[in-house]
N, C-alpha and C positions, 0 to 999 in steps of 0.2 A: 493614326487611324486604325480601327480594329479590322480584323480579318473577316470580311463578310462570308467567305467560304466556311470558316470555322463556325461562325454563328449559325449558318444554315445547317451545318452538320449536327450541331448540338440540338437545334430545333427539330431536325428530322429524327434524331434519337428519341427525343421526348415524345413526338407524335406516335412513333412506332410502339412505345411502351406505355401508352395511356397516361402520360404526364398531365397533371391538371393544368387548367388555364393559369392559375396562380403561379405554378412553376414555370410556365412559358413566359409569364410576365417577368419572373426573376431572370430568366434567360435573356429576355429583351434588354434588361438593365445592363447586361454585359457590354452592350454597344456603347453605353454611356460611362460605365464605371470601370471597365476593363476587367471584369470578373472572369477568371479562367483564361484570359488571353494575354498575349504579349504585345505591348505597344512597340511599334517599329522605331524606337528611339534608342540610340546606342548607349545613352547614359542610364537607361533603366536597369540593365543587368550586366552590361559590359563595362567594367571599371578597370581600365588599364589592360595591359597584355597579360595573358596567362603566365603565371610564375610558378605554379605548383604549390603556392602558399594558400592558407585559408583566408578568405576575405569575408569578414563579418558584415560589412556594409551590404554586400551582395546577398548574403544569407538573410539579413533583415528584410530586404526587399521581397525575397521569397516568402518570408513569414507574413508580411503585411498583405501580400497578394492572396495567400492561402486563406487567411482569416477574414479577408474582406467580404467573402460570400456569406459569412455568418456561421451559425451552427451547422454541423455536417453529420447528422445521424445517418446510419446505414439505410439505403433505399431512397434517400432524398436526391434530388437533382444536384444540390450543392455538393454532395459527397460523390455520387456516382458519375456525374458528368462534368461539372464545372471544375472541381479540384483535379479530377483525373485528366481532363484536357490540359489544364495548366501544367501539371507535372510532366505530361507527355511532350508538350511543346518545349519546356525547358530542357528536357532530356535530349530532344532532337537538336536543340541549339548546341548542347554540349557535344553531341556526337559529330555535328558538322564542324565545330571548332577544332576537334581533336582528330579529325579524319586522317590527317597527314602523319600523325604520330605512330608510335609502335603498338597502340592498343586498339582493340575493336570493342564496340558496344552493341549488345543485343538487348532488345526490349520485348517483353511478353506481358500482355494484359491477361491475367488469369481470372476466370469466373468459376470458382470451385463450388461444389455441392457435397455435403457430408454431415456426419454427426459424430459425437463423442460424449462420453461421460467423464465427469470431473468431480473431485471431492471439495471443490471450492464452495463456500457458503453452505456447508453442510452436505453437499452432494446433490448434483442435478445433471440433467442431460441437455446438450445443446445440439440444435439442428440448424444448418444454414443452407441457403439455396442461391447460387449464382451471386455471391458477394464478390468484391473486387480486390484484386492484388495487382500491383504494378511491379514487376520484377525486372531489374536491369543487371545484366552481366557484363562486367568489365574484365577483360582478359587480354593477354598478349595475342597478337594476330596469329601466332603459331598455335594458339589454343592453350587450355589449362585443364589438367585432370582434377585438380583439387581447388575448392572454392571456400572463401570466407564469406560469412553472411553479416550484413548490417541491416538492422530492422528498426523501422519507426511505423507509426500509424497516423493517418490523416483524418480519420473519422472522429467525431466528438459525441459526448452525451447530448441529450436534448437541452436546448436553451443556453448553451455555453459556446462561445467562439473557439475555445480550446487552443489558445495561443501556446501555452506551455505544455498542455496535454492534448496533442503531441505535435502541433504544427511546427514549433521551433526545432524539434528534432528532425523533422522532414526537411526543413529549410537548411539545417546544418548538413544533412546527408546529401542534398543536392549540391551544395558547395564543395563538400568532400569529394563527391563524384567528379565535379569539375576539376578539382585540383589533381586528383589521381590520374584522370584521363589525359591531362596535359603534361604528365611527367615525361621527360625525354628518355629515361631508363626503363626498359621493359620490366614489368612485374614478374616475379617468379611464379605466382599463383594468381588465380582469378578471384574476384569479389562480386557477390550478388548484393545489390542494394534493393531491399524489399520495402516498398511503400504499401503497407497493408491498410485496407479500408474497412476493417471490422474488428478492431481490438476492443472497443467499448462494449461490443456485444459478447462479452466474456470470451475473448481470445479466439474468435472463430477464424479470422483470415490467416493467422499464423498456422493454425491446424490445417487449413486447406492447402497452404503452401508446403509445409513440411511433410505431409502425408500423400500429396498428389502431384506436386510439380516435378517434372523430369530432372530439374537441376538439383533437387533436394538431396539426391543420393551422392552428389559430389561434395556436399558441404561438410567441412571438418570442424568448424567452430563458428561462433557467432558473437556479435555485440548487439545488445538490445538497448535502445535509447528510450527512456520513459520519463515520467514526472510524477512526483507526489507533492509537489509544491510549485511555486512560480519563481523561476530565476535563481540567482545565487550560484553556488558551486554545485557541480554534479558529483554525486558520491557513488562509489561502487556499492551497490545494494546487495549483490549476490554474485558468486562465481562458482564454477565447478559444473558438474560434480567431479571432484578429484582433480585431474589435470592442473597441477601447480604451475606449469609453464605459461598458462594464460595470465596468471597474476604477475609472474616475473616479467612477461612482455609488457603488461600495463605499467608496472613500476619503472621499468627501464625506458620505455618509449614516451609515456605521457609527459607533456611539458609542465603540467600543473596537477600532479596526482593528488587525489583526496580520497582516502580509503582507510578503513579499519575492519579487521575481521569481526570485531564485536558488533559494529553497526551494520555489517553486511549480512543481515538476516532477511528472510523473505517476509514481507508484510502480507499476511494472508489470514484467513479464518480457519480455525480448528474448532468445531463444535465440541463442547465439553464432554459429550458422551462417546466420542470417537477418538481414534489415535491419529496423530499427525500423518500426513502422506509419507509414503516410502521415499526415503532420500532426504527428507527435511533435516533430520538430525545430523546427517553426514555429508551434506552438500559442501563443496569445497570452500565456499566463502562465508558461511554463516553458522552461528551457534544459537538456534532458537532456545535450546535448553538453558544456556546461560542467561539469555534475556528473560526467560521465565523466572529464574532465580532472582535476577536484579529487579524485576517488576513485581515482586511480592508473591504473586501466585500465578502459575501457568494457567490455572483454571479460569482466571479472570479473562486472559487474552485468548485462551482456547475457546471461550464462550462466544467469541465473535466480535470483539471490540474493534478489530481492524479489518473492515470489509474491502479488501483490495487484492489484486494480483496482477502479474504482467505476462507478456508473451514468453518470458524466460521459462516459465513452467512448461509451456507447450513444446518448445524446442528441446528441453531437457527430457521430459517424460515421453513424448511421442516421437521425437527425432533421435533421442539418445546421443545428443552432441553436447559438448561443453561450451560454456559461454561466459560472458560478463554482462551484468545488468547494471546500467548507469541511469541515475535519475536525479533531477533537481528536487531538493527537499525544502527549500526555504519558503516561508509564507504559504503554508498549506491551507490557511484559512479561506483562500479564494479559489482553491482547486475545485474544478467542476462547477463553477458559478459563472455568472455573467461578467464578473470582474477579471476573468482570465483573458486579458487583452494584450496585444503586442507591446503597448507602451509601458507595461510593467516589467518587461524583460530587457535588461540593460544590454547594450551592444557588447560591453565588456564580458558579460556572461556568455553571449553567443561566441565571441572570439575565443574565450577560454575553452568552452566545450568543443568548438571546432578544431582548435589546436590539438587538444588531447585525442580526439577521435581520429583525426587525420594521421597523427603520429603513430597511434597504436595500430590502426589498420595497415598503414604502410609497413610497420615493423612485422606484423603477422603475415602479410601476404608476400613478404620477402624471406620469411623464415622457413627453414627446412623442416621444422617440427610440424608445420601444418600438413605436410604430405602424409604423415601417419601419426595423427594426434593420439591414437589409442596406445601407441608405444610409450607415450609419456604420461599415461593415465595411472599415476601411482601417488597415493598420499595427498595431503593438503598443504596449504601454505599458511604460515603465520605472517600477517602484514598489518601494519598500523602507521598512521600518519603522525609525524612529530611536529607539532606547532604549525602545521601548514607549510613547512619548509621542504620536507622530503618524506618518503615512505620507506620504512624498514620492512624487509621481507626476507624470510628464510623458510626452508622446508619444515614441515611439522615434525619430522623425525629429529631434526636439529633442535627444534623447540623442546621436544621431549627431553633431550639430553640437558639442555639449559635449565629446564624446570627441575629435573632431578638433582642437578648440581645445587640449585638454590635451596631446594628442600633439604638436601643432605647437610648443607652448610647451616641451615636454621636448626635442624635437629642436633647437629654437633654443638652449636652454640648453647642451646637449651640443655642438652644432655650433659655438657660439662658442668653446668650449675647443679643439675640434679645429682651428680656424682660427687659432690663436695664431701669431705671427710666428716666424721662424727654425725651429729644429727642435722647438720646444716643442709645436706642434700635432701633428706626426707622432709624437713621443714619447708624447703623451697618448693618441693612437689605439691605439698598441701596448700601452700599459699598460691601457687600457680593455678591449681584447681579451683580454689575459692575465688580468685580474681577472675578466672574465666566464667565462673557461674555468675558473678556480679555483672560482668559485661553482657552476657547473654540475657540476663534478667533486665538490664537497662534497655536492650534492644526491644524486648517484648513489651515492656511497660511503655516505652516511647512510642512504639508503633500503635499500640492499643489507644494511648492517649490521643494521638493525632487522629486516628480513625473516629474516636468519639467526637472530636471537634468537627470532623467532616460530616458525621451523621447529624449533629446539631444544625450545622449550616444547611444541610439538605432538608431537614424537617422544617426549618424556618422559611423555606422557599427561596433561599439565596444561592442555590447551586449555580456553578459556572460564573461566579462573580469575577474570577480570574481570567476569563476568556478574552476580555479586552483590557485587563489590567493584571498582567502576569506577575508583576512585582508584588501584588498583594498576596499571592499564594505563598511567596517567600516570607512576607511579613507575618502572615497568620500561621501557616503550617510549618514554615522554617523556624520561626521563633519558638513555636510550641515544641517542636522536636529537639531543637538545640537546648532550650531551657530545661526540658525534661531530662535529657542526657546529663547535663551538668548537675541538676538537682539530685539525681539518683547517686551519682558518684560523690557528690559533696556529702550527702547523708552517709554513704558507705565510709568515707574518710573520717567523718566526725564520730559516727556511732559504732562502727565496727573496727576501724583501724586507728582508733584514737591514740593509742600508745606507740604506734609505729612511726618511725621517722619519715619525713616527706621524701627524702632522697631514695630510700628503700622502696617506697610506694611508687614513685615515679619509674624506677627501674623495673619493678614488678609489672606494672600495667603496660609498659612498652613491650615486655616479653609476652604478655597476654595477647596483645594485638598482633605481634609477630606470629604467635602460635596459631591464631585463628585464620590469618591470611595464608599461612603455610598449609593448614588443613584444606582450605579452599583450593590451593594450588595442587595439592596431591589428588584431591577428588576430581578436579577438572582434567588434570593430566591423565588420570586413570580412565576417564571417560573418552579420551582421545579428542578433546575439544581444543581447537586452536586458540580460543579465547583465554586459555589458561595463562597466556602471556601477561594478562592484567594482574592477577595475583603474584605472578613472578616478579613483575616490576615493583609491586607493593611489598614484596619481601626483600628483594635484593638491595634496593637503594636504601631503605631504612636500616637494614642490618649493616651494610657497609658504612653508612654514616655513623651508626651507633658505635661500631668498633673503632672507627677513626677518632671519635670524640670521647671514648671511654675514659681516658686519663683526665681530660678537661673536666668531665662530669664528676668524677670521683673527688678531684682535688678542690673544685670551686663550686660545684653544683650547677643549677640552671641559671648561669649568668647571661647577660645580654649577648656576649660573644658566642656562648654555647648555643643559645636560641637562634641566632642569626645563621650560624653554620649548620645547625640542624635543619632549619627551614630550607636552606640552599640545597642540602642533600636530598630533601624530599621534593624539590621543585619539579623535576622532570616527571616522576610518576603521578604526582598530584595534578599538575597542569594537564597531563594527558587524560587522567581520569575525569577531570572537570570537563574536558572536551567531549568525552563520551557521554557524560551526563547532559551536556548541552544538546547533543544530537538527539538523545532520547526525548528531551522536552521539545525540541524543534519539530520532531515528527509527531509525537503523541499528543501534544496540546491541541493542535488543529483537529486531529482525528477524533478526540473526545467530543468535538462539536458535531460529529456525524456518526456517533457510535450507538445510536438508538436510544430508546426510552427506558430500557430495562436495567442497565448498569449505571449506578450513580457515579458520575464522573469525578465528583469530589473525593470519593473514596479512592479512586485510582490515582488521582493527582496527589492527594495527601500521602498515599503510600509511596509514590515515587519520591516526593520531597523528603519524607522520613527516611527512606532507604538511602537516598543520596547523602543526607546528613550523617547517618550511621556510618556509611563507608568512609566519608571524608573525615569524620571525627576520629577514626581508629587510632592513628598515630599522634593525636593531640590529647588523648585521654590522660596521659601521665602528667600533662601540665596542670590538670585539675588537682592532682595530688601533690604537685610541687608548689602550687600557689598557696599563699597564706589564707586568702579568703576569696570566695566567689560571689559574695552577696551583691556587689555592684553589677557584676555581669548578669546575675539572675534578676536583679531589679530592673535593669535595662531591657532585658528580653521579656520579662513579665509585662512591662509597660507597653512595649511594642505589640505584644500579643493582645493585651486588653483593648488597646485603642483600635487595632485592626479588627478584632471580633465585634466591637461595638459598631464600627463603621459598616462592616459587612452586614451585620444584623439589621441595621437601619436602611439597608438597600442603597447605600451610597455608590455602589459600583455596578453599573448596568453592563450586562454581559456582551452586548452587541454594539456595533458601530457602523455608520454609513459613510464615514469619512473617506472620500475618494483616495486619499493618500494611503490609508491603512484600514480598509474595510474589514469588519468582523461580522459577516452576515449570519443570520439564523436561517438554517435550511429547512424548508417545508415543501412537501410534495402535495400538489392539489390536482386530483383527477375528477373531471366531470364524467360521471359514469352512469350507465343504465344496466341493471342486473335483471336477468330473466332466469327463472328456475322452472325446469320441466320435470314432470313426474315420470313414473315408469312407463306410462302409456304414451308419452311424448307430448301431452298437453301442458300448457303453461299453468303452473300452480300459483305463482305469484311473480310480481314484477314491480320494481321501484327504480327511482333515479335520484341521484344526489351528488354533492361534492364530497368526495372521499379525501380526507386530509390526514396526512402523516407528518408528525414532527420527527426529525432525525437527531434530536438531542433530548436530554433528560428533562428539560424544562417544559416539554409539551406545549400547550397553548396558553400557558399562564401569562406570558407577555403579549400574546396576540389578542386575547379576549378584550382588554380595554379598548383596542382599536376596532375590533370587529366583534361586538357583543354576541352575535348569533353563534359564534364558535366558542362554546363554553362546555362545561362538564355535563350539561343535560343532553348533549348530542353525542357523548362518548358512546362508542359501539363496542360490543363484546364479540369475541370469536364464536361463530356458529360451528360447533364441533361436528355436526352431521353433514356438512357440505365441504367440498375441497377448498383448502386454504382460506377457511373462515368465511367463504362466500364473497371475497373481494378480489379485484383484478391486480394481484401483485405482479410487478414487473420483474422482480427478482425474488428468490426464496428467502427473504429476510424477516419473516414474521416472528422468528424467535428473538430478533433484535428490536423490532418495533411492534409492541403489543398494544400500545395506546393509540387508538384511532378515533377520528371524529367523522361523522356522516351527517351532512346537512342536506335535507330534502331539496331537490332542484328539479327543473324541467327535464324531460326526456331528451337524450341526445340522438340525433339522426344523421350519422355520417353518410356522406355521399358515396362512399365505398364501403358498404356494410359487410360484415363477415358472413360467409356462407359455410355452414357446417352440415355435413351429410354422413349418415351411417350407410356405407356401401353394401356391406354384407355382414351376416352373423352366421357362423358355421360351427358345428360341433365336430371336434377332431377325434381321430381314432384313439388318442391317448387320454381322453377324458377332460379336455379343456374346451373352452369356447373362444373362437377367434373372431374378433371384431375388427372390421376394416373401415376406415374413414377417409373423407376428403374434405379439405378446408381451403377456402379462398378468402383472403383478407389482406390487411395492411402489411407493411414490412416487418412489424414487430408483433408477435403473438406469444402468449404463454399458455401451455397446456398443463392441466392438473389432473392427476389420476388418484383416486382414493378408493382402494379395494375395501369392501365392507367386511365386517368382523368374520373371520374364518376364511375369507376368499384370499387367493394367492395369485399375484401377477407372475406368470412363469416365463414369458418371453415377449419380445417386441421387435419392431423394425429399426430401433435406434441403436447407435453405438455398436457394440459387439454382440447385441441380441439378448443380453442378460440384464434385466432390471436390477441394478445392484446398488443404487443410491436411494435409500429410503429415508424420508424425513417424517419420522413419527407416523408411519403408515401411509404417507402420501408421497407422490412422485411429481417432480417438476420438470417440464421439458420447455426449454426456451427456443423460440424459432425466430429467424429473421431471413429476409431475402433482399436481393438487389432490385434493380429496375426490371430486369427480365427474369420472370419466374413463372413456372407452371403452377397448377394447384398442388397443395401439400397433401400427399397421401401417406398414410401410416396405418399400422395395425398392431394389435397386441393380443396375447392369449391370457386368459384368466381361468383359474380353477375354482369352481363354485364351492362354497363352504359346505362341509358335511352336515352341520347342524346350524342353520341360520339363526341369528340373534333376533328374536321377535321384537325387541325394543329398539333395534337399529333401523336404518333406512331400508327401503325395499330394494330388491335386486342384488346383484353381485358387486357392482362398482358404480361410483359416481365419476363422471367425466365433465370437466369444465374447461372452457376455452375463453381466454381474454384477448381482446385486441387493444393495441396501443397506437394512437395516432400522434406521432412525435413531430410532425411537420406538415406543411401544406394547409389547405383550407379546412381540413377536418380537425386540426390540432386545437382550435379554440371555438368557444361558443360565446354569445353575448353575455350570458349569465356568468360564465367563467371569467370573461374579461372584466366585468364589473367587480367581481370579487377580488381579482388580482389588484385592481386599482386601489382597493381599500387596505391592502397590506402596508405596514409601515415601511419606510425607506430602508431600514436596517435589516429587513427580511428578504430572503431570496426564495420566492415561491416558484419552484420548477413545476410546470403545469402541462397537462395534455388531456385529451379526451380518450376514454376507454370504454369498453363494453365487457360484460361478463355473462356467459351463457352456461348453465349447468344442466346436465342430462343424467338420467339413471338407466342402467342396463342390467 
């Protein structure tokens, strides 16, 4: 039976804070469904006696309870009341169960207010008001001076239950808290478990905690639990900055470690016109520079193909504390969709994650290094996973020594050949240079050829055919790149090296590959990148294998025995390199389905496939020169490519799928909006309403139009350059990613809680600027856009540190959210008028627009919006809400 006292308390909370009747109805359902409450049955959460071990069954029950309330956007009753009360009650049970032990548990519900600027998504400012944090401090009863932080978030994006992002992490943290609290041995240090309620609002709750909570000053390191996919293994996404002891702690303590310094880069956006954030290139666990090299062009990914970030950034940049970022990465296709449900997360994945996090936390809070982590802040760590069995880790300075030894051995090997007597040495140098030129030429031609194929596929309207049929990208782009590489070297062998013996050519092109990998090793080592271990492996093992098999090769040539032994020698670096390539595709393939309408995803994927082929092919090149003929291989690859291209061109591979076992949804944003434009005198100049539709992948509406004919190219809308953010209610500043929009006329929206926007004052300052003060009342999510007119300069404002520093092509974006309890939003800014106004531009000094977003409750949907959503095909995921847009000139 449910607790009537708690139900009454939740209802009272809703009444005091103007919660809608629909929300009260949701609260009433708790009596029947158990939302946010604990049934007084021992089997629900008490499974055996506390042992100090992680219990995945109990964690799964937490996961199911948290997600049972549905989506949990900031400001909703589901997020601010139901989930908060459930977490508090479970924490209270844990405190009661462990009261007799050597630890004490303190609980604090924080409702911070603040603002900050961040360079994510091109740069914008965030303002939050009375959002929710639940902070639990576990420490010895004698107290603790130093604290470890474990972070998860329980809020979600609109329209998604958020099982993996990030309810499962909070469920794991509850069980880890239960395990640690019941240890019989006192902990050396304390640990804060932060259940933050506003991560999806661009990292607001973590900022509120680390900059305002009294416990924050005692925190020495943190672990952040996140998701970029659903289930599977959790991978170390990022570590640092510097502090190698954290990586060592993870490697030593984690029961099932899964990490590599190469894949531990931060998934975030760097707009092409700016530089990456400070610390990105040198953070302890990641090398974005290497990833840019691997991924063909840093400019492609700097342009914003990966729109995501985690609380790690906040703790690193605003708290100046080191940490570890862990995230699930598998099946990112359903991340942030309605399919992110608890049943898709295996209990084995929960157990694995819980075992790792419990062991690492226990290790860290018993470590003497936590007491003064700054003392151990020196250098980085090289770490990588070997076949999922164990992780190798060593300090970067040791890695530098190993890299230098491998490079010296390579140059000694090559130099010995270059110094052969008579003309042999000079001839070898010339041949080595020519061979290197041939290889580099083959890279360029292969890459260009594959990109041409990708362009043709895109022009034929078959882009993203691989989204639901990934193997076809290998058949098309993989066959094209492999065939082109073999063809170029076959031509070089027959036309240029016709008179040279095959054994000599095989030896030469092995040396060419060794030289190129050694150059990469030297460059990355000189740059101080931990990822230099990859070319180190790709130099050391082939060189050692070659030296051991030198006599066999000279006496008998490329026999079966030689080939087998050669492949065995290359097994470890190649298997590891294939693992890295798999991780890249595991992460990037789903991301290309939400990377916007401007970057052709086939060009990106084709480049990845071609580069993977080039890298994997390096030490197999000489087999082309050793072989008598390659015509059968070329014929087979050509046939595979031709068949694949014909099938793709005919549209045989549909990009999306609604299969419940493996969905591949098309992401669409649908906002029923009313736009109102005011002139300089405050009067309404024009007003319209419609369904504003955004596709978050390159195919636009081409696959939707046959199902909904009204959504076609005739209603494509262009950006209105004279109004802020094109005159549309952007939720996030991603217009540089999503420039193709559709606007279907619709009835006016009339939210029951409309936005109220007032100009409170307009003052001329003594220093020649104009100060404008405003007050806004509205829903929990709003976006403010400022567009100074030509020649006008925004000099200061009430956000962040007071300096408007993040400028998006002359426009400023301020994201706002609030919890259930919040006063009116008051802000101001100062602007300096232009010395010579542009007569062809808009009137006044600045255009100010405010957009409201209704992500939940009775204002979220309209009858017309519901009818439109019903018409979308089952393989589409239309995330929808109601919004308004008001623009003013001053």
